[in-house]
ZAGU-361951 format. One record per residue: residue number from 1; residue in one letter; x, y, z of N, C-alpha, C, O in turn. Coordinates in Angstrom, 2 decimals, decimal comma. Example, Ala and Ser with C-alpha at 12.3 -4.5 7.8 and 13.67 -1.06 7.14 Angstrom:
REM residues 2
(site 1 'a' (13,19 -5,69 7,80) (12,30 -4,50 7,80) (13,20 -3,30 7,80) (14,24 -3,32 8,46))
(site 2 's' (12,85 -2,25 7,08) (13,67 -1,06 7,14) (12,90 0,03 7,87) (13,41 1,14 8,04))
***
This chain:
REM residues 219
(site 1 'm' (34,99 -46,70 5,78) (35,61 -45,59 5,06) (34,57 -44,61 4,52) (34,75 -43,40 4,59))
(site 2 's' (33,46 -45,16 3,99) (32,39 -44,30 3,46) (31,79 -43,45 4,56) (31,49 -42,28 4,35))
(site 3 'l' (31,59 -44,06 5,75) (31,02 -43,32 6,86) (31,95 -42,19 7,29) (31,50 -41,09 7,63))
(site 4 'i' (33,24 -42,46 7,27) (34,21 -41,43 7,63) (34,16 -40,28 6,64) (34,22 -39,12 7,02))
(site 5 'f' (34,04 -40,62 5,34) (33,98 -39,59 4,29) (32,73 -38,73 4,44) (32,80 -37,51 4,33))
(site 6 'i' (31,57 -39,37 4,70) (30,32 -38,64 4,85) (30,37 -37,73 6,06) (29,95 -36,58 6,00))
(site 7 'f' (30,91 -38,26 7,18) (31,03 -37,44 8,39) (31,94 -36,24 8,15) (31,64 -35,12 8,57))
(site 8 's' (33,06 -36,48 7,45) (34,00 -35,39 7,18) (33,37 -34,33 6,29) (33,58 -33,14 6,49))
(site 9 'a' (32,60 -34,78 5,29) (31,94 -33,84 4,39) (30,92 -33,00 5,13) (30,84 -31,79 4,93))
(site 10 'n' (30,14 -33,64 5,99) (29,14 -32,91 6,77) (29,80 -31,92 7,72) (29,31 -30,80 7,91))
(site 11 'f' (30,92 -32,34 8,33) (31,62 -31,45 9,25) (32,18 -30,23 8,51) (32,12 -29,11 9,01))
(site 12 's' (32,72 -30,48 7,31) (33,28 -29,38 6,51) (32,18 -28,41 6,09) (32,39 -27,20 6,11))
(site 13 'm' (31,02 -28,95 5,70) (29,91 -28,09 5,30) (29,44 -27,25 6,48) (29,15 -26,06 6,30))
(site 14 'a' (29,35 -27,83 7,67) (28,92 -27,09 8,85) (29,88 -25,95 9,14) (29,47 -24,85 9,52))
(site 15 'q' (31,19 -26,23 8,96) (32,17 -25,18 9,20) (32,05 -24,07 8,18) (32,14 -22,89 8,54))
(site 16 's' (31,82 -24,43 6,90) (31,77 -23,43 5,84) (30,51 -22,59 5,89) (30,51 -21,45 5,43))
(site 17 't' (29,45 -23,12 6,44) (28,20 -22,35 6,48) (28,05 -21,57 7,78) (27,00 -20,95 7,99))
(site 18 'g' (29,06 -21,57 8,65) (28,95 -20,81 9,88) (28,41 -21,68 11,00) (28,35 -22,91 10,88))
(site 19 'k' (28,02 -21,04 12,07) (27,55 -21,79 13,23) (26,21 -21,23 13,70) (25,84 -20,10 13,40))
(site 20 't' (25,50 -22,05 14,45) (24,26 -21,61 15,07) (24,57 -20,61 16,18) (25,50 -20,81 16,97))
(site 21 's' (23,80 -19,53 16,22) (24,02 -18,52 17,25) (22,69 -18,01 17,76) (21,65 -18,16 17,11))
(site 22 'f' (22,73 -17,41 18,94) (21,54 -16,84 19,57) (21,71 -15,34 19,70) (22,82 -14,83 19,88))
(site 23 'g' (20,59 -14,62 19,61) (20,65 -13,18 19,72) (19,59 -12,65 20,68) (18,50 -13,20 20,78))
(site 24 'i' (19,93 -11,58 21,37) (18,97 -10,81 22,15) (18,98 -9,40 21,59) (20,03 -8,88 21,21))
(site 25 'l' (17,81 -8,76 21,54) (17,74 -7,43 20,95) (16,58 -6,65 21,53) (15,63 -7,21 22,07))
(site 26 'g' (16,69 -5,36 21,42) (15,62 -4,47 21,86) (15,81 -3,12 21,20) (16,89 -2,81 20,70))
(site 27 'g' (14,75 -2,31 21,20) (14,87 -1,01 20,58) (13,58 -0,25 20,53) (12,63 -0,54 21,26))
(site 28 'v' (13,55 0,74 19,65) (12,46 1,70 19,55) (11,64 1,41 18,29) (12,19 1,12 17,23))
(site 29 'n' (10,30 1,50 18,42) (9,38 1,41 17,28) (8,81 2,78 16,95) (8,55 3,59 17,84))
(site 30 'f' (8,60 3,04 15,67) (7,85 4,19 15,20) (6,69 3,63 14,38) (6,87 3,23 13,23))
(site 31 'q' (5,49 3,59 14,99) (4,38 2,82 14,46) (3,20 3,70 14,03) (3,02 4,81 14,52))
(site 32 'n' (2,40 3,15 13,10) (1,22 3,85 12,62) (0,22 2,82 12,10) (0,55 1,65 11,93))
(site 33 'f' (-1,01 3,27 11,85) (-2,00 2,48 11,15) (-2,08 3,01 9,72) (-2,13 4,23 9,52))
(site 34 'n' (-2,11 2,13 8,73) (-2,40 2,54 7,37) (-3,65 1,81 6,89) (-4,15 0,92 7,56))
(site 35 'g' (-4,14 2,20 5,71) (-5,34 1,59 5,18) (-6,35 2,65 4,77) (-5,98 3,75 4,37))
(site 36 't' (-7,63 2,31 4,88) (-8,71 3,22 4,48) (-9,70 3,41 5,62) (-9,92 2,51 6,44))
(site 37 'g' (-10,30 4,59 5,65) (-11,28 4,92 6,68) (-12,68 4,51 6,31) (-12,89 3,84 5,30))
(site 38 'n' (-13,66 4,92 7,13) (-15,06 4,55 6,91) (-15,59 5,00 5,56) (-16,47 4,35 5,00))
(site 39 's' (-15,08 6,11 5,04) (-15,54 6,64 3,76) (-14,73 6,13 2,58) (-14,99 6,50 1,44))
(site 40 'g' (-13,74 5,28 2,85) (-12,89 4,75 1,79) (-11,66 5,59 1,53) (-10,84 5,23 0,69))
(site 41 'd' (-11,52 6,71 2,24) (-10,34 7,57 2,07) (-9,15 6,97 2,81) (-9,31 6,20 3,75))
(site 42 'k' (-7,96 7,35 2,37) (-6,73 6,89 3,02) (-6,66 7,41 4,44) (-6,94 8,58 4,70))
(site 43 'l' (-6,29 6,54 5,37) (-6,15 6,94 6,77) (-5,04 7,98 6,92) (-3,96 7,83 6,35))
(site 44 'e' (-5,31 9,00 7,68) (-4,33 10,05 7,96) (-4,12 10,11 9,48) (-4,83 10,83 10,18))
(site 45 'n' (-3,15 9,36 9,95) (-2,86 9,29 11,38) (-1,44 9,75 11,66) (-0,65 9,98 10,74))
(site 46 'd' (-1,13 9,88 12,93) (0,22 10,24 13,35) (0,89 9,03 14,00) (0,23 8,20 14,62))
(site 47 'm' (2,20 8,95 13,84) (2,97 7,86 14,44) (3,00 7,98 15,97) (2,89 9,07 16,53))
(site 48 'i' (3,14 6,84 16,60) (3,45 6,82 18,03) (4,79 6,11 18,22) (5,23 5,35 17,35))
(site 49 'i' (5,42 6,37 19,34) (6,69 5,72 19,66) (6,43 4,56 20,61) (5,79 4,73 21,65))
(site 50 'g' (6,91 3,40 20,26) (6,79 2,22 21,11) (8,16 1,58 21,30) (9,19 2,23 21,15))
(site 51 'y' (8,16 0,31 21,64) (9,42 -0,39 21,85) (9,25 -1,87 21,54) (8,13 -2,36 21,42))
(site 52 'h' (10,35 -2,56 21,41) (10,34 -4,00 21,18) (11,52 -4,63 21,90) (12,54 -3,97 22,14))
(site 53 'a' (11,38 -5,90 22,24) (12,46 -6,66 22,89) (12,21 -8,14 22,64) (11,07 -8,60 22,64))
(site 54 'g' (13,30 -8,87 22,43) (13,10 -10,29 22,19) (14,38 -11,06 21,96) (15,48 -10,59 22,25))
(site 55 'i' (14,21 -12,26 21,43) (15,32 -13,18 21,18) (15,16 -13,80 19,80) (14,06 -13,81 19,24))
(site 56 'n' (16,26 -14,32 19,25) (16,18 -15,10 18,02) (17,30 -16,12 17,99) (18,24 -16,07 18,78))
(site 57 'i' (17,18 -17,05 17,07) (18,22 -18,05 16,84) (18,57 -17,99 15,36) (17,69 -17,87 14,51))
(site 58 'q' (19,86 -18,06 15,05) (20,33 -17,96 13,68) (20,91 -19,30 13,25) (21,94 -19,73 13,78))
(site 59 'l' (20,26 -19,96 12,29) (20,62 -21,31 11,87) (21,25 -21,26 10,49) (20,64 -20,73 9,56))
(site 60 'p' (22,46 -21,80 10,31) (23,11 -21,77 8,99) (22,40 -22,66 7,97) (22,03 -23,80 8,28))
(site 61 'l' (22,21 -22,12 6,76) (21,60 -22,87 5,66) (22,60 -23,18 4,56) (22,63 -24,28 4,01))
(site 62 'a' (23,42 -22,18 4,23) (24,42 -22,26 3,18) (25,44 -21,18 3,49) (25,19 -20,33 4,35))
(site 63 'p' (26,59 -21,19 2,82) (27,57 -20,14 3,09) (26,94 -18,74 3,01) (26,42 -18,34 1,97))
(site 64 'e' (27,00 -18,01 4,12) (26,53 -16,62 4,26) (25,00 -16,48 4,33) (24,50 -15,36 4,39))
(site 65 'f' (24,26 -17,58 4,32) (22,79 -17,52 4,41) (22,31 -18,27 5,66) (22,81 -19,34 5,99))
(site 66 'y' (21,32 -17,66 6,34) (20,82 -18,19 7,60) (19,30 -18,09 7,66) (18,68 -17,22 7,05))
(site 67 'f' (18,72 -19,01 8,42) (17,31 -18,92 8,80) (17,26 -18,40 10,22) (17,94 -18,91 11,11))
(site 68 'q' (16,45 -17,34 10,44) (16,45 -16,66 11,74) (15,02 -16,51 12,27) (14,38 -15,47 12,04))
(site 69 'p' (14,50 -17,51 12,97) (13,22 -17,34 13,67) (13,44 -16,65 15,01) (14,54 -16,68 15,56))
(site 70 'g' (12,39 -16,03 15,52) (12,53 -15,32 16,79) (11,22 -15,18 17,52) (10,17 -15,62 17,03))
(site 71 'l' (11,27 -14,56 18,66) (10,09 -14,27 19,47) (10,28 -12,87 20,05) (11,24 -12,61 20,77))
(site 72 'i' (9,34 -11,96 19,72) (9,49 -10,55 20,02) (8,24 -10,02 20,72) (7,12 -10,35 20,33))
(site 73 'f' (8,43 -9,21 21,75) (7,35 -8,41 22,33) (7,44 -7,02 21,72) (8,51 -6,40 21,75))
(site 74 's' (6,33 -6,53 21,15) (6,38 -5,27 20,42) (5,11 -4,46 20,67) (4,01 -5,01 20,67))
(site 75 't' (5,28 -3,16 20,87) (4,12 -2,27 21,05) (3,91 -1,46 19,78) (4,85 -0,94 19,18))
(site 76 'k' (2,64 -1,36 19,39) (2,26 -0,69 18,14) (1,05 0,19 18,38) (0,51 0,24 19,49))
(site 77 'g' (0,63 0,91 17,34) (-0,55 1,74 17,49) (-0,51 2,95 16,58) (0,18 2,98 15,57))
(site 78 's' (-1,30 3,97 16,98) (-1,45 5,15 16,16) (-2,08 6,26 16,98) (-2,65 6,01 18,05))
(site 79 'e' (-1,97 7,49 16,48) (-2,57 8,65 17,14) (-3,28 9,49 16,10) (-2,88 9,55 14,94))
(site 80 'n' (-4,36 10,15 16,55) (-5,12 10,98 15,62) (-5,70 12,16 16,37) (-6,14 12,04 17,51))
(site 81 's' (-5,70 13,31 15,71) (-6,28 14,53 16,30) (-7,49 14,97 15,49) (-7,46 14,97 14,26))
(site 82 'f' (-8,56 15,34 16,20) (-9,77 15,85 15,54) (-10,36 16,93 16,43) (-10,88 16,67 17,52))
(site 83 'g' (-10,26 18,17 15,93) (-10,71 19,30 16,72) (-9,84 19,46 17,96) (-8,61 19,50 17,87))
(site 84 's' (-10,48 19,56 19,11) (-9,76 19,71 20,37) (-9,37 18,37 20,98) (-8,73 18,33 22,03))
(site 85 'f' (-9,76 17,27 20,34) (-9,52 15,94 20,88) (-8,28 15,32 20,26) (-7,97 15,55 19,09))
(site 86 't' (-7,56 14,54 21,06) (-6,46 13,71 20,57) (-6,71 12,28 21,06) (-6,82 12,03 22,26))
(site 87 'g' (-6,79 11,37 20,12) (-7,03 9,97 20,47) (-5,86 9,10 20,06) (-5,20 9,37 19,06))
(site 88 's' (-5,60 8,07 20,82) (-4,52 7,15 20,49) (-4,91 5,72 20,83) (-5,72 5,48 21,73))
(site 89 'y' (-4,33 4,77 20,08) (-4,48 3,35 20,34) (-3,09 2,76 20,53) (-2,18 3,01 19,73))
(site 90 'k' (-2,94 1,98 21,59) (-1,66 1,34 21,87) (-1,90 -0,15 22,10) (-2,62 -0,54 23,02))
(site 91 'l' (-1,28 -0,97 21,23) (-1,47 -2,42 21,26) (-0,15 -3,12 21,53) (0,89 -2,70 21,03))
(site 92 's' (-0,19 -4,17 22,33) (1,00 -4,96 22,65) (0,89 -6,34 22,02) (-0,11 -7,03 22,20))
(site 93 'y' (1,92 -6,73 21,27) (1,91 -7,98 20,51) (3,05 -8,90 20,95) (4,12 -8,44 21,34))
(site 94 'i' (2,79 -10,19 20,87) (3,84 -11,21 20,85) (3,98 -11,63 19,39) (3,01 -12,10 18,79))
(site 95 'e' (5,18 -11,47 18,82) (5,38 -11,74 17,40) (6,42 -12,83 17,19) (7,35 -13,00 17,97))
(site 96 'm' (6,23 -13,58 16,09) (7,20 -14,58 15,66) (7,65 -14,25 14,24) (6,94 -14,56 13,29))
(site 97 'p' (8,82 -13,62 14,08) (9,37 -13,40 12,74) (10,09 -14,66 12,25) (10,69 -15,39 13,04))
(site 98 'l' (10,02 -14,89 10,95) (10,67 -16,05 10,32) (11,47 -15,53 9,13) (10,97 -15,48 8,01))
(site 99 'n' (12,71 -15,14 9,38) (13,48 -14,40 8,39) (14,58 -15,23 7,74) (15,16 -16,12 8,36))
(site 100 'l' (14,85 -14,91 6,48) (16,02 -15,40 5,77) (17,05 -14,28 5,77) (16,75 -13,15 5,38))
(site 101 'v' (18,28 -14,58 6,21) (19,30 -13,55 6,42) (20,53 -13,85 5,57) (21,03 -14,97 5,54))
(site 102 'y' (21,00 -12,81 4,88) (22,32 -12,87 4,24) (23,30 -12,11 5,11) (23,02 -10,98 5,53))
(site 103 'k' (24,45 -12,71 5,40) (25,43 -12,13 6,31) (26,81 -12,23 5,68) (27,38 -13,32 5,56))
(site 104 'g' (27,35 -11,07 5,26) (28,64 -11,06 4,59) (29,72 -10,44 5,44) (29,45 -9,54 6,25))
(site 105 's' (30,95 -10,91 5,27) (32,08 -10,41 6,05) (32,49 -9,03 5,58) (32,43 -8,72 4,39))
(site 106 'l' (32,89 -8,21 6,53) (33,45 -6,89 6,26) (34,61 -6,71 7,23) (34,44 -6,19 8,34))
(site 107 'g' (35,79 -7,14 6,80) (36,92 -7,19 7,72) (36,65 -8,24 8,79) (36,33 -9,39 8,47))
(site 108 'n' (36,78 -7,87 10,05) (36,46 -8,77 11,16) (35,00 -8,70 11,58) (34,58 -9,39 12,50))
(site 109 's' (34,22 -7,85 10,89) (32,82 -7,65 11,23) (31,93 -8,18 10,10) (32,40 -8,83 9,18))
(site 110 'y' (30,62 -7,88 10,21) (29,67 -8,37 9,21) (28,64 -7,29 8,88) (28,30 -6,44 9,71))
(site 111 'v' (28,16 -7,36 7,65) (26,95 -6,63 7,28) (25,89 -7,68 6,96) (26,21 -8,77 6,48))
(site 112 'f' (24,64 -7,36 7,24) (23,59 -8,35 7,01) (22,31 -7,67 6,55) (22,06 -6,50 6,83))
(site 113 'v' (21,50 -8,45 5,85) (20,18 -8,01 5,42) (19,25 -9,20 5,56) (19,63 -10,33 5,25))
(site 114 'g' (18,03 -8,96 6,01) (17,07 -10,04 6,22) (15,69 -9,68 5,72) (15,32 -8,50 5,66))
(site 115 'v' (14,93 -10,70 5,37) (13,56 -10,49 4,91) (12,75 -11,74 5,24) (13,29 -12,85 5,27))
(site 116 'g' (11,47 -11,55 5,50) (10,62 -12,70 5,81) (9,29 -12,28 6,39) (9,06 -11,10 6,63))
(site 117 'p' (8,42 -13,24 6,63) (7,11 -12,96 7,21) (7,16 -12,91 8,73) (8,13 -13,35 9,35))
(site 118 'y' (6,11 -12,37 9,31) (5,93 -12,43 10,76) (4,46 -12,74 11,06) (3,58 -12,43 10,26))
(site 119 'v' (4,23 -13,34 12,21) (2,87 -13,55 12,73) (2,84 -12,96 14,13) (3,74 -13,22 14,93))
(site 120 'g' (1,81 -12,16 14,43) (1,71 -11,55 15,74) (0,35 -11,78 16,37) (-0,65 -11,99 15,68))
(site 121 'y' (0,32 -11,74 17,68) (-0,93 -11,92 18,43) (-0,98 -10,86 19,52) (-0,11 -10,79 20,38))
(site 122 'a' (-2,03 -10,02 19,48) (-2,18 -8,94 20,46) (-2,65 -9,52 21,79) (-3,59 -10,31 21,85))
(site 123 'i' (-1,97 -9,11 22,86) (-2,31 -9,64 24,18) (-2,95 -8,59 25,09) (-3,58 -8,94 26,09))
(site 124 'm' (-2,81 -7,31 24,74) (-3,46 -6,26 25,51) (-3,36 -4,95 24,75) (-2,59 -4,81 23,80))
(site 125 'g' (-4,17 -3,98 25,18) (-4,14 -2,68 24,53) (-4,98 -1,67 25,27) (-5,86 -2,03 26,05))
(site 126 'k' (-4,70 -0,40 25,02) (-5,45 0,68 25,63) (-5,68 1,78 24,60) (-4,86 2,01 23,72))
(site 127 's' (-6,82 2,46 24,74) (-7,08 3,66 23,95) (-7,15 4,84 24,91) (-7,60 4,71 26,05))
(site 128 'e' (-6,70 6,00 24,45) (-6,74 7,22 25,25) (-7,38 8,33 24,44) (-7,08 8,51 23,26))
(site 129 'l' (-8,25 9,08 25,09) (-8,88 10,25 24,49) (-8,56 11,45 25,38) (-8,94 11,48 26,55))
(site 130 'e' (-7,86 12,43 24,81) (-7,43 13,58 25,59) (-8,15 14,84 25,11) (-8,27 15,09 23,91))
(site 131 'l' (-8,62 15,62 26,07) (-9,22 16,93 25,82) (-8,68 17,88 26,88) (-9,10 17,84 28,03))
(site 132 'g' (-7,74 18,75 26,46) (-7,11 19,63 27,43) (-6,32 18,82 28,44) (-5,46 18,02 28,07))
(site 133 's' (-6,61 19,03 29,72) (-5,91 18,31 30,78) (-6,63 17,02 31,19) (-6,17 16,31 32,09))
(site 134 's' (-7,75 16,72 30,53) (-8,54 15,52 30,87) (-8,19 14,36 29,93) (-8,01 14,56 28,73))
(site 135 't' (-8,09 13,17 30,50) (-7,77 11,97 29,72) (-8,72 10,85 30,10) (-8,91 10,54 31,28))
(site 136 'l' (-9,32 10,24 29,08) (-10,18 9,07 29,27) (-9,45 7,86 28,70) (-9,16 7,80 27,51))
(site 137 'e' (-9,17 6,89 29,57) (-8,45 5,69 29,16) (-9,37 4,49 29,20) (-10,08 4,27 30,18))
(site 138 't' (-9,35 3,69 28,13) (-10,23 2,53 28,01) (-9,43 1,32 27,54) (-8,58 1,44 26,66))
(site 139 'd' (-9,70 0,16 28,15) (-9,05 -1,08 27,70) (-9,60 -1,49 26,34) (-10,81 -1,44 26,11))
(site 140 'i' (-8,71 -1,91 25,45) (-9,12 -2,44 24,15) (-9,52 -3,90 24,32) (-8,86 -4,66 25,03))
(site 141 'e' (-10,60 -4,28 23,67) (-11,02 -5,67 23,66) (-10,80 -6,25 22,27) (-10,75 -5,52 21,28))
(site 142 'f' (-10,66 -7,58 22,20) (-10,29 -8,23 20,95) (-11,40 -9,17 20,49) (-11,89 -10,01 21,25))
(site 143 's' (-11,77 -9,01 19,23) (-12,84 -9,83 18,64) (-12,72 -9,75 17,13) (-12,33 -8,72 16,58))
(site 144 'n' (-13,06 -10,84 16,45) (-13,06 -10,84 14,99) (-14,36 -10,29 14,41) (-14,36 -9,70 13,33))
(site 145 'v' (-15,46 -10,49 15,13) (-16,79 -10,06 14,65) (-17,53 -9,41 15,81) (-17,57 -9,96 16,91))
(site 146 'l' (-18,11 -8,25 15,56) (-18,91 -7,55 16,57) (-20,38 -7,77 16,29) (-20,84 -7,60 15,16))
(site 147 'e' (-21,13 -8,15 17,33) (-22,56 -8,41 17,21) (-23,36 -7,31 17,91) (-22,78 -6,39 18,49))
(site 148 's' (-24,69 -7,42 17,85) (-25,58 -6,35 18,30) (-25,44 -6,02 19,79) (-25,71 -4,89 20,20))
(site 149 'd' (-25,01 -7,01 20,61) (-24,91 -6,76 22,05) (-23,54 -6,22 22,47) (-23,31 -5,99 23,66))
(site 150 'd' (-22,63 -6,00 21,51) (-21,32 -5,41 21,84) (-21,46 -3,89 21,94) (-21,99 -3,26 21,03))
(site 151 'p' (-20,98 -3,30 23,03) (-21,18 -1,85 23,24) (-20,44 -1,00 22,21) (-19,37 -1,36 21,73))
(site 152 'l' (-21,06 0,15 21,87) (-20,46 1,07 20,92) (-19,31 1,86 21,52) (-18,49 2,42 20,79))
(site 153 't' (-19,23 1,92 22,82) (-18,23 2,75 23,49) (-16,90 2,03 23,71) (-15,93 2,66 24,14))
(site 154 't' (-16,83 0,74 23,43) (-15,61 -0,04 23,64) (-14,80 -0,12 22,34) (-15,36 -0,44 21,29))
(site 155 'p' (-13,50 0,17 22,40) (-12,67 0,00 21,20) (-12,33 -1,48 20,98) (-11,95 -2,18 21,92))
(site 156 'y' (-12,46 -1,94 19,73) (-12,22 -3,35 19,41) (-11,18 -3,47 18,30) (-11,11 -2,65 17,39))
(site 157 'f' (-10,39 -4,53 18,40) (-9,46 -4,91 17,34) (-9,42 -6,43 17,25) (-9,84 -7,13 18,17))
(site 158 'r' (-8,92 -6,93 16,13) (-8,63 -8,36 16,02) (-7,30 -8,65 16,70) (-6,41 -7,80 16,72))
(site 159 's' (-7,17 -9,84 17,25) (-5,92 -10,22 17,91) (-4,82 -10,57 16,91) (-3,66 -10,24 17,13))
(site 160 'l' (-5,19 -11,23 15,82) (-4,19 -11,78 14,89) (-3,69 -10,71 13,93) (-4,46 -9,94 13,37))
(site 161 'd' (-2,39 -10,69 13,75) (-1,76 -9,82 12,77) (-0,68 -10,63 12,04) (-0,12 -11,57 12,60))
(site 162 'a' (-0,41 -10,26 10,81) (0,65 -10,92 10,03) (1,09 -9,97 8,93) (0,33 -9,11 8,48))
(site 163 'g' (2,33 -10,14 8,50) (2,85 -9,27 7,46) (4,27 -9,63 7,11) (4,68 -10,79 7,24))
(site 164 'g' (5,04 -8,63 6,67) (6,40 -8,86 6,23) (7,41 -7,97 6,94) (7,10 -6,84 7,31))
(site 165 'n' (8,62 -8,52 7,13) (9,75 -7,78 7,73) (10,84 -7,56 6,69) (11,00 -8,38 5,78))
(site 166 'i' (11,57 -6,49 6,82) (12,83 -6,32 6,12) (13,75 -5,53 7,05) (13,31 -4,60 7,72))
(site 167 'f' (15,02 -5,90 7,08) (15,95 -5,21 7,96) (17,36 -5,33 7,41) (17,65 -6,22 6,62))
(site 168 'f' (18,23 -4,43 7,84) (19,64 -4,53 7,51) (20,44 -3,93 8,65) (19,93 -3,12 9,43))
(site 169 'g' (21,71 -4,34 8,75) (22,48 -3,85 9,88) (23,95 -4,22 9,81) (24,45 -4,69 8,78))
(site 170 'f' (24,61 -3,99 10,92) (26,05 -4,18 11,05) (26,33 -4,91 12,36) (25,83 -4,52 13,42))
(site 171 'e' (27,14 -5,96 12,28) (27,50 -6,74 13,46) (29,01 -6,74 13,66) (29,76 -7,06 12,74))
(site 172 'm' (29,44 -6,37 14,84) (30,87 -6,35 15,15) (31,36 -7,75 15,51) (30,57 -8,64 15,81))
(site 173 'a' (32,68 -7,92 15,48) (33,27 -9,22 15,80) (32,92 -9,66 17,22) (32,88 -10,85 17,50))
(site 174 's' (32,67 -8,71 18,10) (32,33 -9,03 19,48) (30,93 -9,61 19,63) (30,60 -10,18 20,67))
(site 175 'g' (30,09 -9,47 18,58) (28,71 -9,94 18,63) (27,69 -8,83 18,80) (26,50 -9,08 18,63))
(site 176 'l' (28,13 -7,62 19,11) (27,22 -6,48 19,24) (26,75 -6,07 17,84) (27,55 -5,97 16,91))
(site 177 'f' (25,44 -5,84 17,69) (24,93 -5,45 16,37) (23,89 -4,35 16,48) (23,24 -4,18 17,51))
(site 178 'l' (23,76 -3,62 15,38) (22,77 -2,56 15,23) (22,02 -2,81 13,94) (22,65 -3,08 12,91))
(site 179 'q' (20,69 -2,72 13,97) (19,92 -2,93 12,74) (18,75 -1,98 12,63) (18,20 -1,53 13,63))
(site 180 'l' (18,37 -1,68 11,39) (17,20 -0,88 11,07) (16,13 -1,82 10,54) (16,39 -2,64 9,66))
(site 181 'n' (14,91 -1,70 11,09) (13,82 -2,61 10,75) (12,67 -1,86 10,08) (12,41 -0,70 10,40))
(site 182 'a' (11,99 -2,52 9,16) (10,74 -2,01 8,60) (9,74 -3,16 8,57) (10,11 -4,32 8,36))
(site 183 'q' (8,47 -2,84 8,78) (7,45 -3,87 8,89) (6,15 -3,37 8,25) (5,74 -2,23 8,47))
(site 184 'l' (5,53 -4,23 7,48) (4,26 -3,89 6,82) (3,24 -4,97 7,11) (3,41 -6,12 6,72))
(site 185 'g' (2,17 -4,60 7,80) (1,10 -5,54 8,10) (0,26 -5,84 6,87) (-0,02 -4,95 6,07))
(site 186 'm' (-0,14 -7,09 6,71) (-0,94 -7,53 5,56) (-2,39 -7,85 5,93) (-3,24 -7,93 5,05))
(site 187 'l' (-2,67 -8,03 7,22) (-4,01 -8,40 7,66) (-4,74 -7,20 8,25) (-4,13 -6,37 8,92))
(site 188 'k' (-6,05 -7,11 7,99) (-6,87 -6,11 8,66) (-6,94 -6,45 10,15) (-7,19 -7,60 10,52))
(site 189 'i' (-6,73 -5,45 10,99) (-6,83 -5,69 12,43) (-8,12 -5,10 13,00) (-8,36 -5,23 14,20))
(site 190 'n' (-8,95 -4,47 12,17) (-10,27 -4,01 12,64) (-11,28 -5,13 12,43) (-11,22 -5,83 11,42))
(site 191 'p' (-12,21 -5,33 13,37) (-13,17 -6,44 13,27) (-14,30 -6,14 12,29) (-14,55 -4,99 11,93))
(site 192 'e' (-14,97 -7,21 11,88) (-16,22 -7,06 11,13) (-17,30 -6,57 12,09) (-17,43 -7,10 13,19))
(site 193 'd' (-18,07 -5,56 11,68) (-19,03 -4,92 12,58) (-20,46 -5,18 12,11) (-20,89 -4,65 11,09))
(site 194 'n' (-21,19 -6,01 12,86) (-22,58 -6,34 12,53) (-23,58 -5,66 13,45) (-24,74 -6,06 13,49))
(site 195 'r' (-23,15 -4,64 14,19) (-24,06 -3,94 15,08) (-25,03 -3,06 14,29) (-24,71 -2,61 13,19))
(site 196 't' (-26,19 -2,82 14,86) (-27,23 -2,05 14,16) (-26,74 -0,64 13,83) (-26,93 -0,16 12,71))
(site 197 'f' (-26,12 0,00 14,80) (-25,56 1,33 14,58) (-24,04 1,19 14,51) (-23,31 1,64 15,39))
(site 198 'a' (-23,61 0,57 13,45) (-22,20 0,21 13,32) (-21,31 1,45 13,30) (-21,56 2,42 12,59))
(site 199 'v' (-20,26 1,38 14,11) (-19,27 2,46 14,13) (-18,35 2,33 12,92) (-17,89 3,33 12,38))
(site 200 'y' (-18,08 1,09 12,50) (-17,16 0,84 11,40) (-17,93 0,45 10,15) (-18,89 -0,32 10,23))
(site 201 's' (-17,54 0,97 9,01) (-18,17 0,60 7,74) (-17,36 -0,50 7,06) (-16,27 -0,85 7,52))
(site 202 'd' (-17,91 -1,03 5,96) (-17,20 -2,06 5,21) (-15,95 -1,52 4,54) (-15,06 -2,28 4,15))
(site 203 'e' (-15,88 -0,19 4,40) (-14,72 0,43 3,76) (-13,51 0,48 4,68) (-12,38 0,62 4,22))
(site 204 'l' (-13,73 0,37 5,98) (-12,64 0,52 6,93) (-11,67 -0,65 6,84) (-12,07 -1,82 6,89))
(site 205 's' (-10,39 -0,33 6,70) (-9,34 -1,35 6,65) (-8,12 -0,79 7,37) (-7,45 0,10 6,86))
(site 206 'v' (-7,83 -1,33 8,55) (-6,74 -0,85 9,38) (-5,64 -1,90 9,44) (-5,90 -3,06 9,77))
(site 207 'k' (-4,41 -1,50 9,12) (-3,27 -2,41 9,15) (-2,09 -1,73 9,85) (-1,91 -0,52 9,78))
(site 208 'n' (-1,29 -2,55 10,53) (-0,09 -2,03 11,19) (1,02 -1,74 10,18) (1,19 -2,48 9,21))
(site 209 't' (1,76 -0,69 10,42) (2,95 -0,40 9,63) (3,93 0,37 10,49) (3,51 1,08 11,41))
(site 210 'g' (5,21 0,26 10,21) (6,17 1,00 11,01) (7,60 0,61 10,72) (7,89 -0,24 9,88))
(site 211 'f' (8,50 1,25 11,44) (9,91 0,93 11,35) (10,54 1,11 12,73) (9,90 1,63 13,64))
(site 212 'g' (11,77 0,68 12,86) (12,40 0,75 14,17) (13,90 0,60 14,11) (14,47 0,33 13,05))
(site 213 'i' (14,53 0,78 15,25) (15,98 0,63 15,40) (16,22 -0,35 16,54) (15,64 -0,22 17,62))
(site 214 's' (17,08 -1,33 16,30) (17,37 -2,35 17,31) (18,86 -2,39 17,63) (19,71 -2,22 16,76))
(site 215 'l' (19,15 -2,60 18,89) (20,51 -2,86 19,36) (20,50 -4,25 20,00) (19,61 -4,57 20,79))
(site 216 'g' (21,48 -5,06 19,66) (21,47 -6,42 20,18) (22,84 -7,01 20,35) (23,86 -6,38 20,07))
(site 217 'y' (22,84 -8,25 20,81) (24,09 -8,98 21,02) (23,89 -10,44 20,58) (22,92 -11,09 20,97))
(site 218 'r' (24,82 -10,93 19,79) (24,76 -12,32 19,30) (25,89 -13,14 19,92) (27,04 -12,71 19,95))
(site 219 'f' (25,53 -14,33 20,40) (26,53 -15,18 21,06) (26,31 -16,64 20,71) (27,06 -17,50 21,17))
***
């Protein structure tokens, strides 16, 4: 009898807290670098447009509250103009967001808001330098520390990134959802520079920041 009662209680709790679901999503990123430059001044860059796509799983924790880990491919970066030159950095990340989500009913649909940390790892990147109709494209290399034998002409970044997510949105009864995302990087992505003629100073601190719009489907 006790086992039956425990099973019934667990089954009732599972029903009241919702069900496990999976989501696929993709959308547009509006990304930039924030932080300080070589002289300690605030970075003044322009946003670039990127994209993201991925999956997540939504696990019930309590009535209307869920844990939502995921795996996302996301492009980030920044653009800057100086004189006749325009330079840009474009980085591609694999990210794992770990969000806590509140999901409330609105008729037959839902509104939701989520917050949590993310960890990202850059897998590739390119820098572009444009002057008039000429473009110089260079592959970005990844390193935490630059030593004397690392060339000055190669753009470098750290692979690891981490920070915080916040998002809110609307989900229809069919499972189709739309959400607005914001993301703030907490880790410096520029490497420590120990080269004799260092391009980067100790004042330099570059971090990812941005927002985006996602369209997805939950099933």
